[in-house]
C-alpha positions as CSV (number, residue, x, y, z in Angstrom):
1,M,-33.7,-86.9,16.3
2,A,-32.3,-84.7,13.7
3,I,-28.7,-83.3,14.0
4,T,-29.8,-79.8,14.5
5,E,-31.7,-81.0,17.8
6,T,-29.0,-83.4,18.8
7,I,-26.3,-80.7,18.8
8,L,-27.8,-79.0,21.6
9,V,-27.5,-81.9,24.0
10,N,-24.5,-83.8,22.6
11,D,-20.9,-82.8,23.3
12,S,-19.5,-84.7,20.4
13,W,-21.7,-83.0,18.0
14,R,-20.6,-79.7,19.4
15,D,-16.9,-80.7,18.8
16,I,-17.8,-81.6,15.3
17,Y,-19.4,-78.3,14.6
18,A,-16.5,-76.3,16.3
19,S,-14.1,-78.3,14.1
20,R,-15.8,-77.4,11.0
21,Q,-16.1,-73.7,12.0
22,S,-12.8,-72.9,13.6
23,R,-10.6,-75.8,12.3
24,K,-10.5,-77.5,15.7
25,I,-8.4,-80.6,15.7
26,L,-10.3,-83.7,17.0
27,T,-8.8,-87.1,17.7
28,G,-10.3,-90.6,17.3
29,I,-9.5,-94.2,16.6
30,L,-9.4,-95.3,13.0
31,S,-11.9,-98.1,13.2
32,A,-13.0,-99.1,9.6
33,I,-12.5,-98.7,5.8
34,E,-15.5,-98.3,3.6
35,K,-16.2,-97.1,0.0
36,Y,-18.0,-93.8,-0.5
37,K,-19.1,-92.0,-3.6
38,L,-17.7,-88.4,-3.3
39,N,-18.0,-85.8,-6.1
40,G,-19.3,-88.6,-8.3
41,K,-16.3,-90.8,-7.8
42,E,-16.1,-93.8,-5.5
43,S,-13.2,-93.6,-2.9
44,N,-11.9,-95.6,-0.2
45,C,-12.3,-93.9,3.2
46,G,-11.0,-94.3,6.6
47,V,-13.7,-94.3,9.3
48,V,-13.7,-92.9,12.8
49,F,-16.7,-93.2,15.1
50,Y,-16.4,-90.1,17.0
51,G,-18.1,-90.2,20.4
52,N,-19.1,-93.8,19.6
53,D,-21.9,-92.9,17.3
54,I,-21.0,-90.1,14.9
55,K,-19.6,-91.6,11.6
56,V,-16.6,-89.6,10.3
57,I,-15.3,-90.6,6.9
58,I,-11.9,-89.5,5.8
59,P,-11.3,-90.0,2.0
60,A,-8.0,-91.7,1.0
61,D,-6.7,-88.4,-0.6
62,E,-7.3,-86.7,2.8
63,M,-5.6,-89.4,4.9
64,G,-2.1,-88.0,4.3
65,V,-0.8,-91.4,3.1
66,R,-0.5,-93.2,-0.1
67,E,-4.0,-93.7,-1.6
68,D,-4.2,-97.5,-1.1
69,W,-6.5,-99.7,0.6
70,Q,-3.8,-101.8,2.1
71,V,-2.0,-98.8,3.6
72,I,-5.1,-97.5,5.3
73,R,-6.0,-101.1,6.4
74,S,-2.6,-101.4,8.1
75,M,-3.4,-98.3,10.2
76,I,-6.6,-99.6,11.6
77,G,-6.6,-99.3,15.4
78,S,-4.4,-96.1,15.4
79,E,-5.3,-92.9,17.0
80,I,-5.4,-90.1,14.4
81,D,-6.3,-86.4,14.1
82,F,-8.7,-84.8,11.8
83,I,-10.4,-81.7,11.0
84,V,-14.0,-81.6,9.8
85,Y,-14.9,-79.9,6.4
86,G,-18.4,-81.3,5.8
87,I,-21.6,-82.5,7.6
88,D,-24.3,-84.4,5.8
89,T,-27.3,-83.6,8.2
90,E,-29.7,-86.0,6.3
91,E,-27.4,-89.0,6.5
92,G,-25.7,-88.0,9.8
93,V,-22.3,-88.5,8.2
94,V,-19.3,-86.2,8.7
95,A,-16.4,-85.7,6.3
96,A,-13.0,-84.9,7.4
97,S,-9.3,-84.5,6.6
98,R,-6.4,-86.0,8.4
99,K,-3.9,-84.3,6.1
100,A,-5.3,-80.8,7.2
101,A,-5.0,-81.8,10.9
102,Q,-1.5,-83.0,10.3
103,E,-0.4,-79.7,8.5
104,L,-1.9,-77.7,11.3
105,R,-0.4,-79.6,14.1
106,R,3.1,-79.6,12.5
107,T,2.9,-75.8,12.2
108,L,1.8,-75.4,15.7
109,E,3.8,-78.0,17.6
110,L,7.0,-78.9,15.9
111,P,8.6,-75.4,16.2
112,K,8.2,-75.8,20.1
113,H,10.7,-78.6,20.1
114,K,14.5,-79.2,19.8
115,A,16.9,-82.2,19.8
116,G,17.0,-83.8,23.1
117,D,13.4,-83.3,23.9
118,I,11.3,-86.3,25.1
119,I,8.0,-86.2,23.5
120,S,4.8,-88.5,23.2
121,A,4.2,-90.1,19.8
122,R,1.4,-92.3,18.5
123,V,2.2,-95.6,16.7
124,V,0.4,-95.7,13.3
125,G,2.2,-98.5,11.6
126,V,4.2,-101.6,12.7
127,G,6.5,-103.8,10.6
128,R,9.1,-106.3,11.3
129,N,12.0,-103.9,10.8
130,S,10.5,-100.7,11.8
131,V,7.5,-98.6,13.2
132,I,5.9,-95.5,12.0
133,V,4.8,-92.9,14.7
134,D,2.9,-89.7,14.4
135,C,5.1,-87.0,15.7
136,Y,3.0,-83.8,16.0
137,G,1.5,-84.3,12.5
138,L,4.7,-85.8,10.9
139,E,4.9,-89.5,10.2
140,V,8.4,-90.8,11.2
141,R,9.9,-94.1,10.7
142,I,11.8,-95.6,13.5
143,A,14.3,-98.5,12.8
144,R,14.1,-101.5,15.0
145,N,17.6,-100.8,16.6
146,E,16.1,-97.6,18.0
147,I,13.1,-99.3,19.5
148,D,14.8,-101.1,22.5
149,Y,18.0,-102.1,23.9
150,G,19.5,-105.5,23.1
151,Y,18.6,-107.3,20.1
152,V,15.3,-106.5,18.5
153,G,14.2,-109.3,16.0
154,N,10.7,-108.0,15.3
155,A,9.5,-104.5,16.1
156,G,6.0,-105.8,16.5
157,D,7.0,-107.7,19.7
158,Y,7.7,-104.3,21.4
159,V,5.1,-101.8,20.2
160,Q,1.6,-102.2,18.7
161,I,-0.7,-100.1,16.6
162,G,-2.5,-97.5,18.8
163,D,0.2,-97.4,21.4
164,R,1.4,-93.9,22.7
165,V,5.1,-94.1,23.2
166,K,7.8,-91.8,24.7
167,A,10.5,-90.9,22.2
168,V,13.6,-88.7,22.1
169,I,14.2,-86.3,19.3
170,K,17.6,-87.2,18.0
171,E,17.4,-84.7,15.1
172,I,15.1,-82.0,13.9
173,D,15.4,-79.7,10.9
174,L,12.4,-77.4,9.9
175,T,14.5,-75.3,7.5
176,G,13.5,-77.1,4.4
177,D,10.3,-77.6,2.5
178,E,9.6,-80.7,4.3
179,P,10.4,-81.0,8.1
180,K,12.9,-83.8,9.0
181,V,12.7,-85.5,12.4
182,K,14.7,-88.6,13.7
183,L,13.4,-90.3,16.8
184,S,14.6,-93.0,19.2
185,L,12.3,-95.0,21.6
186,K,15.3,-96.7,23.0
187,D,16.9,-93.5,24.3
188,A,13.7,-92.5,26.2
189,K,14.3,-95.5,28.6
190,P,16.9,-96.3,31.2
191,D,19.9,-98.0,29.6
192,P,20.1,-101.5,31.4
193,F,23.7,-101.9,30.2
194,D,24.9,-99.5,32.8
195,H,24.8,-102.2,35.5
196,V,26.1,-105.0,33.3
197,P,29.7,-104.8,34.8
198,N,28.5,-105.2,38.3
199,K,26.1,-108.0,37.5
200,Y,27.8,-110.2,34.9
201,K,31.4,-111.4,35.0
202,L,33.7,-112.8,32.3
203,G,33.6,-116.6,32.3
204,G,30.2,-116.7,34.2
205,E,27.4,-118.9,32.8
206,Y,23.9,-117.6,32.9
207,L,20.4,-118.5,31.9
208,A,19.2,-116.6,28.9
209,T,16.4,-116.6,26.3
210,V,17.0,-116.9,22.6
211,T,15.5,-113.8,20.9
212,G,17.0,-114.2,17.4
213,T,18.8,-116.7,15.1
214,P,20.3,-114.6,12.2
215,P,22.7,-116.3,10.0
216,F,25.7,-114.9,11.7
217,G,24.9,-116.1,15.2
218,I,22.5,-116.5,18.1
219,F,21.1,-113.7,20.3
220,A,20.2,-114.6,23.8
221,E,18.8,-112.1,26.3
222,L,20.0,-112.2,29.8
223,E,17.4,-109.6,30.9
224,Q,15.3,-107.0,29.0
225,G,17.5,-105.1,26.8
226,V,20.8,-107.0,27.6
227,S,21.7,-109.6,24.9
228,V,24.6,-111.9,24.3
229,L,25.7,-112.6,20.7
230,C,26.9,-116.3,20.4
231,P,28.4,-118.0,17.4
232,N,26.4,-121.0,16.0
233,P,27.8,-124.0,17.9
234,A,28.5,-127.2,16.1
235,W,26.3,-129.2,18.3
236,S,23.1,-127.1,17.9
237,G,21.8,-128.5,14.7
238,D,18.1,-127.2,14.4
239,E,17.7,-127.3,18.1
240,I,18.1,-123.6,18.8
241,A,15.0,-121.5,18.3
242,T,13.6,-118.2,19.3
243,G,12.0,-118.7,22.9
244,N,14.4,-121.4,23.7
245,K,16.1,-121.2,27.3
246,V,19.9,-121.7,27.0
247,L,22.9,-121.5,29.3
248,V,25.5,-119.0,27.9
249,K,29.1,-118.3,29.0
250,V,30.2,-114.7,28.8
251,R,33.7,-114.3,27.2
252,E,33.7,-110.5,26.4
253,I,31.9,-107.3,27.6
254,N,32.4,-104.3,25.5
255,M,30.9,-101.2,27.3
256,N,31.8,-98.9,24.4
257,K,29.7,-100.7,21.9
258,R,27.2,-101.8,24.5
259,R,27.7,-105.5,23.6
260,I,28.3,-108.8,25.2
261,Y,29.9,-111.8,23.4
262,G,29.6,-115.4,24.5
263,N,29.2,-119.0,23.8
264,L,26.3,-121.4,24.1
265,V,27.0,-124.1,26.8
266,R,23.8,-126.1,26.4
267,L,20.1,-126.0,25.7
268,I,17.9,-125.9,28.9
269,R,14.5,-125.8,27.6
270,R,12.6,-125.6,24.3
271,S,9.9,-123.0,23.9
């Protein structure tokens, strides 16, 4: 069936034509990378299968990121916006621009918001020390200490590509040539430290899970978002590893810094 016939009965094709004609923003999952010859030059392209069966190709220079195969590959599985600018009726392939959709969404949506607002953002990149989210067309990097309460050793343990997450706008500046936004995922969640003084006591010994072993000590989590920093004990050797169950003794609770300090008493269970 030709596209001209299909459009009459297919909502997805109607969306595609509406996007080309009126710059309607469409959304889909980045699902593949392929090479296409465009204007006589071979280009890496991101691919979205819109409505499951419509192939939408987005050239690297229209992705709004560095034109690099590895960068596009790292985004596979993320939800992205795009605006259609070309339709090949013979091949049934659609050409689109994520960059144009980002620019339009930034113009329409960002001015509606201010510092302190809670928004929904889409995770488009995940590393060990940070994540990248799409905030109304603006890619924002969020450091791991703003992802959750407690010790965050690996950002990828908390969010994944394709997630929609709640975030608090900490700063927003739209006065310059490029908008600047700072976000926190942590601040969009209840602070588990609020009940710490009533639940944990100085000198008390508690079961905890090791979440990190940086050079300066050992982080053990009492509960989600509540960690104890302990010095490396002389007896530990190579026994203590992430995931181990340990017994920790609380020696200091600092509410201002939102930190608990303690000592490892013994290893309970290896992971």
